[in-house]
C-alpha positions in Angstrom: 0.2 -0.1 0.0 2.8 2.4 0.8 4.4 1.5 -2.3 1.3 2.4 -4.4 1.0 5.6 -2.8 4.6 6.4 -3.5 4.1 5.5 -7.0 0.9 7.4 -7.5 3.0 10.6 -6.1 5.8 10.0 -8.4 3.4 9.6 -11.4 1.4 12.7 -10.3 4.9 14.8 -10.0 5.9 13.6 -13.5 2.5 14.7 -14.7 2.9 18.1 -13.2 6.4 18.6 -14.3 5.3 17.6 -18.0 2.5 20.2 -18.0 4.7 22.7 -16.4 7.3 22.2 -19.3 4.5 22.9 -21.9 4.4 26.7 -22.3 0.8 26.2 -23.4 -0.4 24.4 -20.5 
């Protein structure tokens, strides 16, 4: 369960990072 939450947080961070990288976000 802890790993699942950690994985979700990582995916969320990656998603936010990708959106932040896009200038037209």
